[in-house]
Residue, then its C-alpha position, 0 to 999 in steps of 0.5 A: m633532346l630529351e623533351n623530343i624523346k619524351g614526346e615520342l615516348a608519351r606517343r607510343l605509350e598512348n598508342s600501344s594501349g590497344q595493342e595486346n602484344l605491346q602491352k605484354l612487353y611493358n613489364n614492370e621494369v619497362k614501365i619503370f623506366f618509361e615513367a622515370l624518362l617522363a619525369a626527368r628533368d634532364i639527362d643526369d636526372i633519369a637515373i635518379q627518377v628511375k630509382l625513385k620510381f624503383i623505390e615506389s614499386m618496391f614499397n607497393e609490394h612491401h619489399y622495405l629492406e630492399a628499398l632502404e638499399v636503394l634509399e641509402e644510395l640516393l641520399a648518398n647522392r643527395g646533391m642531385l635531389t630536389e628539396e622536395e625529393l629529399v624529404r620524400v626519401l627520408e619519409q620513405k627511409g623512416v617508413a623502411l626502418r620502422m617496418g624492419g623494427r628499427y624504431e629509434e632510427s626511424e623516429r630521428l628521421f621524422k623528427e628530422m622531417l619537421e624541420s622541413e619547410f613544406t607543410w605536407a612534410k610536417r604533417k607527414a612527420y607527425i603522422n608517422l611519429g605517432i605510427t612509430y609511437c604505436y609500434l613502440t607501445k605495441h612491440t617493446g613496451k614503452k608507454v608512449l601512447t599519449e605522445a602518439q595521440q598528440f602527434f596525430l591531433k598536431a597532423q589533423d591540424l595540418l589537414e588540406p582538402g584532398d589528403s585522403e590518405d593522411r585522414f585515414q592513416i589518422s583515423f585508423y592509427m587513433a582506432t590503434i591507440y583506443f584498442e591498446k588503452g582497452r576503449f573498444g567503443e571509442c575504437l569501433k568509432a574511429l574504425e568506422i571513420a577510417l572505413n569511411q575515409a579508405p582510399t582504396d579496397q585493400q585500405r578497407a580490407m585492413v579496417f575490417n581486419e582491425l574491426a574483427r580484432v576488436s570483435i574478438a577481444e569483445s567475444k562477439l565471434e560471430i561478428a568477428g568471422a564475418y569481418l575476416d571474410q569481408a577482408e579476405h573476400i578483398l584481399t584474395r582478388r587479383s586486382h586488389y591481392h595484398e600480401l602483408a594484409l592477407a597475413w595480417n588476416l591470418h594472424i587475426r583469424g588465428l586469434w579467432n580460432k583460438k578463442k573458439g577452442e579450434y587450436t589446430n586451425a588457430i596454430n595453422c593460421l598463425e604458422l602461415a602468417l608468421n612464414t610471410f612476416v618472416e620472409r618480409e623480414l618484419f620482425s615486430e610482427a614476427a616476434e608477436v606471433s611467435y609469442e603467441l604460438y609459444a603461448l598456444n603450444k605451451f598451454l596445449e603442452n606441445g613439444d614446439a613451445d620452447e622452439y617458438l619461445a626461442d624464435y620470439q627471442y630471436y625477433s625481439r633482439m631485432i627490435s630497437 
């Protein structure tokens, strides 16, 4: 019965591709349900596939904490998942926890993934551990960049042809390590490699953001401005819209304006970035921007400085 439904659904989807009225009916929720039906192994599996597709959609829209609730539901019924699905759910939960600043919980899940029989899962675990350790160093002050680099090197040894996303992640976050160590020349080389490896235009824009950050650190402000504009040009196009990358762009643009002495513009950019980070409950980024707003307002002797310091202290307590 399910196979008959799948066949009819596939035909209908194919026939509707050129019909404007039907296309309007296929909103995101309907598309998720149809894709889940096509992926389902049996009738009981349909609910699982709907939730898996729903999580994928929430990740694409950067709703990590909402996704975490659905991930917990799936893990409560892990017996209905295949081994591969279970590992992917564990990885997604780890990423969602990391984005919410819950680094220690995230680390435990990725270390659990290292016990998987799947090579791709070990590779993903090493990459995610490296990223988590980069976040730990940047947002908690722990000195674990050397360990992060070792994780990326282990992941590199497990790369296979076609792993373009993983190659990009390794290069991009190796650049982060070099930046945090003040090794800007090596950072730029790693970002150039990442730019050539980026699977999507959105990821290219994120590399431009980081190239701008390095240029600001080196006081190459004209070059930094050009990189910021390149990133913004990509991210504001409807097909490539990426709210979080735009927030990061505004964050770095705020630092750029500050370096130029344009303090009002700097505060405006940083506040806009902060609004997005708070709305998405990305506490690490919110703490970082709050502190920058505190320092800038204190330098300008503005009355808002203490408020931003309180925000920084609040968001910092959310990070573990």
